[in-house]
C-alpha positions, 0 to 999 in steps of 0.5 A: 470972573465967575467960576467956571462951572464943571460937571464932575462930581470932585469938582471944586471952584475954578476961577481963572483971571486972564490978562492978554491975548497971547501971554496970558497969566492965570491967577486960579483956584482949583480942586487939588484933584484935579489932573491938568487935563481937567483944567485945560478943558475948565479953561476951554469951556470958559475962554474958548481956547481949545486945550491943545493950543494950551500950554500951562507953565508952572515956573520954568516947567512945563506940565503934563496933562497928567500932573495932579494940581495936588502934587504942584501945591502940596505945601501950600494952603487950599486958599492960596491961589495957584500962578500958572502961566498960560502960552497959546500953541501955534496952529503947527504944534497943534498938529504936532500934537495931534499926530503924536497921539495918532501916528507918532511916525508921521512926526518924522517928517516934520521939523527938528524941533518938534523933538524939542517940545516935551508935551509931544514927546509925552504924548508920542512915547506913550503911544510908542516908546520908539518914539523916544530915540528921536528925542532931544538929548535934553528929553531923553535926560528928563526923568518924567519923559522917561518914566512914562516910557519905561512904564509903556514898555521897559525897552525904552531904557535902550534910548535914554540917556546914560545918566538915566540907565544908572538911576536905581528907580528908573531901572527897576521900573523899566525891568519890572515892565520887561525883563530884557531892559536888564540888558541896558542898564548901566554896567555898574548897576548890572555888576551890582548884586544888590540891583540884581537881586531887586531886579529878579525880585521885581521880574524873574525873567531878567535872570536871562541877561545877569552874568552866569558869574553873578547868579549865586543861589540867593539870586537864583532862588529869588528869581524861580520864586517870582516866576513861580506863579506861572512857570511853577505851575507848568514844571511842579507837577511831580517833582519838588523843590531844587530839581524844579528850581533848576529846570526853571533856571534853565528855561530861564536861561535857555536862549534858543527857545525864544526867537532871536537873540541880538547876538548878530551885530553885524545884521543888526548894523546892516538892518539899521542902515536900511531903515529909511525915514523918507515920506515913502517909508511911511507906507510900510511899518517894519516889525522884527528883532525886538522892535517896530515902526509901527505902534498901537496908534497906527490902528486907523491905517493898520488895522487891529491885527497889524498894530497889535502885531507891531506891539508885540515886536515892540515888547521884544517878544519873538515875532518873525520878522516882517512889514505892514502895508498901510492901506490906501495906496494901490499895491503897485504904488506901495512896491518900492517901499515894499523891497525897502521893507523886504531888505530889512526882513532879508537882513534880519533872517540872514537869508535872501527872497528868491535866492536858492542856496538861502531862500527867504519864504514869506506869507502874505496875509490880512484879517481873513485870508493867507498865501503861505510859503511864497518863494518856493518854485520847482528849482527852489524846492529842489535845492532846499529839499537837498539841505533841509527836511524834504518832507516839509519842503514839498509840503509847503510848496503844496500849501503854496499852490492851493493858498495861491490859488484860492486867494489870488484866482478865488479857485474852488479848493474842491479838487485839491481836497479830492486829490488830497483825500485820494492819497490818504486813502490810497495810504489806508488802503497799503496799511495792513494794520488798518490804520487811518492816516492823516495829512500830516503822515503823508510820505515825501514821495506822495507829497512830491507827486501831489505838488505836481498834481496840483499844478495841473489842476491849477493850470486847468483851471486858469489856463496858465502854469503856476508861477515860478518866479518868486516876485511874481508870487509876492506881488500878486499875493500882495494884490490879492489881500491889500485893501483900500481901507480898514474895512477891507480886512485891514493892511497887507502883513508880509512876514518871514515864514516859520515851519510848525511842519518841520519835524516832530520838534515842531508845531503850532497852537493858540496860547489864551490870554483872556476869557471871553468876558475879558478877564485874565485867565489861567495858563491855557491853549491847545496845540498840534505837533507837526502842524501849521496856522491853518491846521488849527483852524481846519480842526481836522485833528483833535486839539492837544493841551498845553499842560499835563494836567489839562491833557489828562483832564481832557482825555478822562472827559473824552474817555481816552485811556492814559497810555493812549493819551500820552502816546497819541495825545501828549501835552506840550509840557511833555514834549516840549518843556522849554517852549511850554516854559517860553509861552509862560514868559510871553504870557507875563510880559503881555499881562504886564503890558495891559494890551487887550488880547484874548489870545495868541497864535504861535508856531514852534520850529525845531523847539524854537518859539514864534508868535505869529499873530494876536486875536480878540473878541473886541478886534472888530470893537477897537478898529471901529472905534478909531474909524469915523463914526458912521450911521448904522446901517439897516438892511431891508429885503430888497423885492426881486434880488439878493441883499449885497453882503456888508462887513459885519455880516453874520450868517448861521452855519452848523458845527458839530460843537453843542449848543449851550444856549443863547449867549448873553452877550449875542442876545444883547447885540442882536435884538430881537433874535430872528429865526433862519427862514425855512423853505417848503420842506422845512430846511434852511433857505439857501444862503452863501456861506452856509452849510446845509441842514441835512448834513445834521450839523448844529449851528454856530456864528461864523463872521466873515468866514472865521468861526466863534466859539459863541453859539447861535442866538437860537437853534432850529425849532426841531433841533431844540428838542434834540439837544434836551438829553444826551441819551435818546431824544424823542423829538421827531426828526422833522415835522410829520406834515412834511415826510407825509406829503413828500412820501406820498406824493413820491409813492404816487407818482412812481407807481403812475410813471411805472404803469404808464411807461409799461401801457404806452411800451405795450402799444404797436411799434409801428411808425404811425404809432409814435403819434398814437403814443403821443395822443395816449400818453396824457390820458394814460398818465391821468388814468394811472394817477387816478388809479394809483391814488390809494397809494398816497397813505402807504407813501405817506407812512412809509416815509414818515416812519423811515425818516424817524426810525433812522433818526432814533437809531442814530441817536440811541446808538450814539451817532451825531446824525443819521447819515453815519449810520452803515448800510445794513443799519439803513436797509433794516430800518427801511425794511421795518418802515416798509413793513409796518407802512405796508401792513397798516395800508395794504387793505386800503390799497385793494381794489375791493375787499367787501361788498358794500366797500365800507371801510370797517375795522372788521372788513380791514381785519379780514383782509389783513388776514388774507392778504398781509403776509402775502403783501409784506413778502412781496413789497419789502425786499424791492422797496426796502432796497430803493429806499 
């Protein structure tokens, strides 16, 4: 047989001798740098046997695709052929391999022998370590299988055979990937000082699980030094030496910071007893308590965000318990399986949904929208406010009504926002010191009254009272956010509520893990005290920094004094130091896991840290990669009707953020850049979801309602000039022809209408005069239009001057737009514009100013001297007030 041609640059000669259709004996010469996967593809190219159907066996060992041939024939001369046995897999075994790669949980519905197939288990644990618990006993004792699992997630050591938990190399590999794996090492290793020293040297966070009696000075110092790259940067600002080490040790051992701890055996047993693996349970994926039924391989049925959330739970990070509903079936079909998953959440939280004594509150969301605090009603709110923080209870009830109205019924949020503004304005009016109040400062009584007002608005818009049955709330919310496919915003995520608005030891924020180019970043992010996740995206309050150093840099850039910064905008490090260090721990774990996550949203409730959901710039890319490929969609303008919105529609909106210029990533993705379409007056044409240009905001990209930090491809022409300098902008606010035409027509129309009305009202008021008025209306308007057409230059000049004087006044005074000017400033600009326009055009508007009516400079100057003062005195006040 001829050598198989290879396209790889490292390819060498490969010869395969086949001696039968089923049990195949292969004798081959191959490059030692090849992996078994490359070899299988070579055999597939030559023999037509799919690589999935091939089982290569060396002696009594079935080889993994990741094995290199060099490891197998390390002691053999290069020219000695390697004898392998090729066994063709059955179609059922090939299907097992596909499921192991794409959705290992489907293997639970296959025959039991699937968990004895070594290659299937190897691929399953590469997708999620929780598949190891279902593997056959001999495979859970297989060193290669366990090593592959613990390198993906160290918590896989929990399911390994006892002899491997006592293996130093395997245990260290698990601990270095996840410090929590230390508690799953054998008792002998946990009591071995040398192993403990090696473990904390590989991962300092494992100190949290070391017995207090064994934490001598050397072990603690080693753990602190290992974590110094992250925690040291946070804690070592002004202190030094032993004090910093003591504080880091306290952080590493503080079990109250990072969400759940496995200290409730009864709760765990109850939760595990409720876990079912029937056919129907595949419609939901539970996550929480350091584990999950889902994993990143389920991105096709869960979407990127839900799959990554399951992975966060698999890593043992503090994720509030919840479950995901897989896309596809109708919501009412999923309700029985949702109830079973809800029982697991109740067991994990030690609370019960719709129980007034210990109510479990939930949030339901997908990638685009969310309904929060589901489970609150009048009765439950009253019971809960009597035992918990009443301000948080009524604020959460307010948020529930608004989000439920928006997501479930698609109601307008403007009435709710107006009522909220009325409350804050009333607080400002009652404050003798003149302080401005924000939403998070509203007293409890006002919040309780606001809830009643919100319920009235809801009833007025829907015709029904707000539902008081928590089950109805949950079902309607699931129906609203559940998608038929992943392209419909992914799976619905039902999660236990955590309250960043509970008190001033609570808050919400975002931890950055990567820069915009995908490279790892330093410890950074933003947070807000006494806030929920939606408050971060609303951007109604200035974001506060995580670290003291970043906060001081921000205050210096904004011109804020240090005293004001420390009292009004403190960093998370200053307020909640253990939480800040807990975030550093989570960042370390995610960095070791190697997931492509750009940022993680978090909530702190009473000093306890919870991770809510991940986010990344490449979420859409990953999600699309998991879906079947489809031809690109090209939008053509359709005559006579609007173009329907598609999933990846990108709008240009306007924001106060400065525009640094076109983004290279966006320039490559959008070719060629498209200028916004302007109407007759130069404003952008109306597009759904686009704010008006008249507000003076600047453009940024918005994708399906969610804003990104990247600027738009190309700003409007008139805005480019105003972005060139931070001081006075010499560019015009609008093109002159626009303001001239608009002002001239407005002036002529105003004077024509006023004179015509005066002429017609001077007619007799007898009844037959009505017909006479109708006959005289058109000639009167035409006569006055001709008479006052000479006022066109005045209107044109006056409007152009007014618009640009406003523009220059706003820019020179440091205002963002002319809308921010106070009334007196606007009146001054109008007065100046009227004065200049009157002086410039009054001679032209006179009936006669010379015998020959010639428009000479001398005649104009003569008329100006004779009538200019009278023109300014008579026209300026009235016209300025009108403008």
